[in-house]
C-alpha positions as CSV (number, residue, x, y, z in Angstrom):
1,M,106.9,146.4,60.1
2,S,105.5,149.9,59.5
3,S,109.0,151.2,58.8
4,I,109.3,148.7,55.9
5,F,106.0,150.0,54.4
6,C,107.2,153.6,55.0
7,Y,110.5,152.8,53.2
8,A,108.7,151.0,50.3
9,F,106.2,153.9,50.0
10,S,108.9,156.5,49.9
11,T,111.0,154.5,47.4
12,L,107.9,154.0,45.2
13,S,107.0,157.7,45.5
14,M,110.6,158.7,44.5
15,L,110.6,156.4,41.5
16,L,107.2,157.6,40.3
17,N,108.3,161.2,40.7
18,H,111.5,160.5,38.7
19,L,109.4,158.9,35.9
20,H,107.3,162.1,35.5
21,Q,110.3,164.4,35.3
22,P,111.5,165.3,31.8
23,M,114.5,163.4,30.6
24,D,118.0,165.0,30.7
25,E,118.4,167.3,27.7
26,K,122.2,168.0,27.9
27,G,122.9,166.8,24.4
28,E,119.9,168.2,22.6
29,G,121.6,171.3,21.4
30,V,124.4,169.3,19.8
31,V,122.0,167.0,18.1
32,S,119.8,169.8,16.8
33,S,122.9,171.7,15.5
34,A,124.1,168.5,13.7
35,V,120.7,168.0,12.0
36,A,120.7,171.7,11.0
37,V,124.2,171.3,9.5
38,V,123.2,168.3,7.5
39,I,120.0,170.0,6.2
40,F,121.9,173.1,5.2
41,S,124.7,171.0,3.6
42,A,122.1,169.2,1.5
43,L,120.5,172.5,0.5
44,G,124.0,173.9,-0.4
45,V,124.7,170.9,-2.7
46,A,121.4,171.2,-4.4
47,M,121.9,174.9,-4.9
48,W,125.4,174.3,-6.3
49,F,124.1,171.8,-8.9
50,A,121.3,174.2,-9.9
51,F,123.8,177.1,-10.2
52,R,126.2,174.9,-12.2
53,N,123.4,173.8,-14.6
54,T,122.2,177.4,-15.0
55,M,125.7,178.6,-15.8
56,D,126.4,175.8,-18.2
57,T,123.2,176.6,-20.1
58,A,123.9,180.3,-20.1
59,T,127.5,179.7,-21.3
60,S,126.4,177.5,-24.2
61,M,123.7,180.1,-25.2
62,V,126.2,183.0,-25.0
63,T,128.7,180.9,-27.1
64,S,126.0,180.2,-29.6
65,Q,125.0,183.8,-29.9
66,I,128.6,184.9,-30.3
67,S,129.3,182.4,-33.0
68,Q,126.2,183.7,-34.9
69,L,127.6,187.3,-34.7
70,G,130.7,186.3,-36.7
71,N,128.7,184.9,-39.6
């Protein structure tokens, strides 16, 4: 009878020890890299639209100034 209690205690001890250990982190680097890629892609798209808008405005202003020079 005491061997059953010993076995139950050791099994419970092992399970509790397993619960307190940190989870497996094998895929964390891949997930973090993917999140970083998505964030930098969104920033790149935003920067492209800002650049395109700035260049469109600059182009129209330069064209306007050049047309005034001819008059």
